N, C-alpha and C positions, 0 to 999 in steps of 0.2 A: 381237207386238212390232213397232212401226212403225220407219221409217228413223231418226228422231231417237233412239228408244230404243236401236236397234242401235249408235249411235255411242258409247253409254256403255260398251260392253263390248269388251274386247280379249282375245285368247288369252293364257293364262297365260304370263308372260314367261319364267320359268325353263324351263317345258316346251318353249317354242319354241326356246330356246338349246340344250336337250338334243337336240332334233330336228335343228337346223341345224348344230351343231358339237359333237357328243357327246363328242369326245375333247379338246376345248380345255380348258385349265386354267380352272376356275371360281374356286376359292378354295384358298389355301395358308396354313397357319400353321406353327408350330414343329414340330408333330407329324403334320400331315395334309396331303395333297395330293389334291384331288378335281377330277375333270373335271366338265363340266356334266351328263353322264349320271350320274355318281356323286352329285352334289348333288341332282339330280332324284329319284333313288331314296331318298336319305336324307330329303328333305323329305316324300315320300309315306309313308315308313315311320313317321316321327315323327308325322305327322298322324293315321294310323290308330291308333297307339298311344295318343296322348292323347285320341282319341275315346272310348276305353274309360273315360276319367275323366269322360265326359258333356260334354266341351267341344263346343259347338255354335256355329253362326253367330251373331255378335253378342256372344258372351261376351268378357269382358275378362280377358286372361291376363297376369299380372305376371311379368316375367322379371328375376331378379337373378343376373347372371352376368358373367364377364370375357369380353373379346374372344376369339373362337375360331371355328373352322369349325363346331362344334356350335351356337354362337349363330346363325351364318348359316343353317344348315339349319332351326333352330327358327323363325326369322322366316318363312321360306318355307312351313313346315308350317302355320303359322296362316293364311296366305293360302289354302291349299287347303281349310281348314275354314270360311273366312269369319269366323274369330275375330279379335279385335282385340288387337294387341300393346301392352303397357304396360311399356316398358323402365324399370327402376328404376336410379337413380343410386347406384352402389355406395359412394359416399363419404358418403352421408347417414347420420345416426345411426339407431339402431333405432327410436326414437320417431318420427322423420321418415318412415321407411319405412312404419311401421304406419299413420301418418296418411294417406299416399298410397294404400296398399292399401285402406284403408277408404273413402277419399274416392272412389276410382274404382269401388268395389264389384267388386273382382276375384273371379272365380269359381275361380281356380287360381293358386297361386304356384309358379313353377319356378325352381330355382337350379342351380348347378354345385358342384363339390367345393370350390372356393375359398370360396364363401359359404354353405356348408352350416350352419355354426354360427349365422350371422346369420339364415338362413331358419328354423332351428329356434327361435330366440328369437322371431321374428315369429309362428311357429306357436303358441308357448306363450301369447303375448299375444292371439292370435286362433285359439282352438282349433277353430272351425268352418270354418276356411279349408283346403280341400284343398291338399296339397303334392306336388310331384314333383321329381325331380332328373335332370339330364343326366349326372351322375357314374355310375361303374360300380358303386358300392356306396353304402349309406346306413346310418347308425348307429341310426336309429329306424324308424318305420313309413312313412317317406316313399316314395312310389312311384318305382321306378327305371325311367325311360322305356325304356332300352335292353333291358330284360328283359320288358317287358309284351307281352301278345298284341296282335295288330292287329285292330281292329274292321272288320267288313265294311260300310264306309260308302262312299258315292259322294263322291269328292273333286271340288272345283270345277275346271273347265277354263277358265273365263272370269274375267276380272278386271273388276269393276264400278268404273269410275272415280269414281263418286259415293260408294262405300263407304269407311268409315273403315279405314285400314290400321293406325294407331297412335294412341295418346293419349300425348303426351309432356309431362311436367310442366316448366314453366319453372323457371329457377334460383331464383326467389323473391328476387332481389336488390332488388326494389322492392315487396315485400309477400308475402302468402301465395301459394305456388305454385298455378298453375292448369294443368289438363290441356288442352293445345292439341290440337285434332282435326287429324290428318294423314290426308288422303284419298289413295287411289291416283291420282286425277287430279292432285293436287298433285305427287306423285312423278313422274308421267309428264311433265307440262309443265315441271317443273324440269329433268328430265333432257334434254328436247328443247332447252330454252333454253340450258342449259350446253353441249351439244354444238355448237349453232349458233355459239356464241361462242368456245369453246376448241378446237373441232375434235374429230374422232373417227376413230380407226383401230382395226381389229379387233385389232391387236397391243398396244393400250394395256394397261398394268398399273397399277392404282391401289393405292397403299399406304395401308392404313387403320390409323393409329396413334392417331387420336382415339377416345375411348370410343364403342362402338356404341350405348350408351344415350343419346347425344346426336344431334341431327338431323344434324350434320356427319358423323358416322360412319354412321348408318343410311342416309342418302341415297346413300352410296357403294355400299351393298349393292343398292339399287334400280337405280342406274345400271348396275351390273355386269350384271344380267339384262336390262335394257332395251337396252343396247349390245351385249351378248355379249362382255364383256371380263373379264379376270382381276382378282381382288382378293387382295392380299398382306396378311394380317391379323397385326398384332402385338398381343400380349396387353396391353402397356402401352407408353408412350413411353419409349424409351431412345435418346439421340442417337447413340451409337456404333453400336447395332444398326440404327437406321434408315439411317444412312450406309452401313453394310455391305450392307444389303438393297438399297439403291439401286444399289450397284455390282455385286452378285452376282445379283440376281433380275430384272433387266431392268425395273425400275420406270420408268414414264414420267410418272406423275402422283402427287402427294401433297398431302394437305390438312393444314395446320398452323395454329397461331396464332403470334404474334410471339415469345413466350418460347421456344417449341419450336424455331422457325427459328434463333434466336440461338444456342441450345445446339447445334444441328446444325452451324452454321458454326464455332463454337468447337472442336467435336470434330473437324471436318474439317481444321483448321489452314489451310494455304494450298493444299491439294490441290483440283483441279478436280472437279466432278461429271461423270459420264459424259454424253456428248451425247444418249443415249437419254432422259434426264430432260428432258422438254419443258415441264413446268408444275408450279410450286410454288404451290398455291392458298393464299393467306394471308388468313385471316379473324380473327374474334374481337375486332374493334374497331380503332380507328385504329392504324396501325403507326408506330413511331418513324422519323423521317426518316433518322436515322443508320443504322438497319438496312436501309432501302431503298437508301440510297447504297452501303452495303457490298455488298449483293446485286448492284447494277448494276456495281460495280467488279470483282466476282468472276464476273460473267456467270452468276449464278444466275437461272434463268428464273422469277422470282416475279411473280405477278399478284395484286393485291389484290381482295378480294371483300367485299361487305357483305350480311349476311342475319341471320336470327334463326329461332328455332323456328317461329314463326308464318308464316314465308315459305318453309318447307321447305328451309332452308339458303340457297343463293345467291338473292339478288334482284337484285343489281347486281354486275357483275364486269368488271374491266378486260380488254379484249382484249389478247392477247399482243403485237400490233403496237404498242400504245400504252403498253407497260410502262415505257419510258424517257421517252417524250414527255409522259406524264401521271403522273410519279412522285408518289406520295402520294394519287392519286385511287383510289376504289373502282370507277371506270368508269361505264358507262352501264347502264341496266336491261336484264336479259335480255329477249328478244323477247316472252314472254308477260306481262311485268310492266309496269305503269304506275306512275310515281313523280311526286310533287310535293312541294314544300317550302312549308309553311304558316307564316305569320308574322302573329300577331294577327288571325286569322280570314281573312286574305287570302293568295293565292298569292304567294310571295316572288319578287322580281326576281333576276336572275343576280348572284351574289356575296353575297346577303343570307342570313344563317343563319336557320334555322327548323326546325320539326319535320318529320321525314321521314314521309310518308304513302305507302302502297303499295296497289295494287289489281290483281287478276288471278287466273287459275286456279291459281297456285301459293300463294295466300294462304289461310290457314285459314278455314273457315266459322265458327269460334268456339271456345269452351271447353266441355269436357264438363260438362254439368249446371250451367252457370253462365250463364244467360240475361242476368243483370244485368251481369256482367263483359263478356260479348260485346257487349252494347249500348253499354257505355262505351268499348270499344276501337274501335268502328267509327263513322264519320261519313259518311253518304251513300254507303255501300259501300266507303269507304276505311279501311284499318287505320292508326290512329295508333300509330307504333312507339315513341314516347318517346325517340327518338334525334334528335340535333341535327346538321344538316349544311347544305351549300349546293351549288348547281349553278353551274358556271362558264358562260361564254358559249357553250360548245359542248355543254352539257348533261351534263357529267361531274360525278359526285357526289364531294364531299369530306365525309367524316364527321368531326365534331368531337368529340362526346361523347354520353353519356347525358344526357337532360334532368334526370333525378333527381340526377346528379352535378354539374350546373352550379353554379358558385360565383358569386354576385352580390356583388361587393365595391365599396362606394361607388357603386352604380348601374352598374358595369361588369361585363360578362359575362366570367368567367374559366373557361377550359376546362382541366380537370385534365390531359387527354391532351397538350395543348400543352406544359405545364410538364414532364410526365413525359418527353416526347420530348427536350426540351432536356437534362434531367439524364442521360438514357440516352446522349446523345452524348458524355458524358465517358468517357474510356477506363477509368476505375476503377469505373464504376457497372454492376452486373449487373442490378439491377431498381430501378424507382422507382414510387412511387404517391403520389397527391395527393388530399386531400379538404379540404372546407371546415370551418372552425372558427368558432364564433360570436365576434363582436367588437363591443364597445360602440360604437366609433367608425364602423366601416365596414360593420357588419352581418355580414359574413363575411370571412375571410381564408384564403388557401390555406396548408396545412401539408403538408410533404413527408416521405415515408418512403423511405429509400434502403438497399438491400442492396448492399454493396460486393463487388467481385471478390476472390477469395482473395489474400491478401498485400498488399492495398492499405493505405496509411497516410494517404490523403487525409482531410482534416477536413471537418466540416459547414460551417465558415466558408469554406473554400476552394471548396466546391461552390456556396455562395451567391454568392461572387464570380464564379464561372464562369457561373452562371445570370444574374447581374446584367448581364453583357455581352451577353446574348442575349434578355432579356425586358424588357418595360416594367415600370416600378417597381410598378404595382398588381398585376402578375402574380407578383411574387417571393414565394416562400414566407415566411411569418412565421418559420418555423423548419424546419430539416431534421433529422430524427431518423435516426440510423444504426442499423439494425435487422437482424435475420436475414431469411431468405427471406420474401417477401410472401405473404399469403393469396390463394389462387386457387381458382376452381371446378375441377371435374374436367376441363373442356375447356380449362383454361389461362387463362381470363379473370380479370383482376384483380378482387378483391373489395374495392372501396374502402371500403365501409361497415364492413369488419372491420379497417381500418387503425387501430392504436392502439399507444401506447408500452407 
């Protein structure tokens, strides 16, 4: 192995944490509290147990489970076998899950107690697919990992940065989902870039309330063992529980999307967050200006970030020192990432909106078994994200919207996120969503969907008048529909294509 080949390999991250700080808290959930030494043993135990099911290096293992310490240990167990994690979105239908499991050619389906019935249904639809469970018992012939013997196999002590760590399916908001390849190198360079921007201390504790089957959750687990810091895992997002954990568990960092942060602030009333909380990483798309202003007023240490599955979560993140100076910006690219804005085949000038392109070691090499989709996504080595944004004169990124959601009305570009932000600034509006509607005269016109706060009596006409004072006429919604809670992905992103009366 020559010098360049050696540079591909690093010591197993979890094993190194267990050697350096064996008693430091690694992961905590509602029922379990493990040190790095504990997590190291659990990962090795699970690896040897699932090896008895013939799981080998390169095999693709589907995991259908809720957030937990067991989920964390299983992720690291696959690393020690060289197998590839395929985290399944638990909010998908049975048919959608079966499609993904078939598409990825999974060699094993692992579930937990909460999703046992869903896994059993998948098993009936795919009788040749081996199944196992993280639960303590099973109602059928599913293998129970905790009671299985341990195979006498050599576990990997080195991490190959070029190897695939996970295959993560995109949300499918713009077509059929595709499995993005996530390598260990992507995780490593993303963690390095994030630490250089946000800072790092051994006492950091990152609260994981995003689903671990999304890149925003999974990347927290990788940063934990790269940095040697603790992760507080919540099974699901509950604003009051999150606030309580921040106060009681010494949380210093948390990753959320805008709707989650707004619910946290509502549940916190006017109480301050403890000074130990040093970073609220806000992703999931453009944030409403009113939310950012409320955070600034209440001294909530929020920093916006922009990323996607294909960029291993963060690609661009605002530095904490710029949080107030550049309110509304996603920041500058992390050190390993290159960014440019393309407009009609040319690189855009400062202030000109265009499509966001990314390049660097944190960007996916492509999509699993989809050479055509990979070729379409990349242009001269740059990933075309499909998102619209612009750079200001200092190189700070402002994300406007998804290209697929852009409304062209009478030749003018209308960004749904801008209209949504204005509507959200009304005190009676809890959620807002905007999508385009065909129109004979203008081609398209914006239509808004608003979910009001409890007890509100504001009318659609009053909201239109409110928006009319803040938006150009061509941006005004043709109509505002007052509806219930808006459709969202499991990571909290608004599903505009699902907005309907």
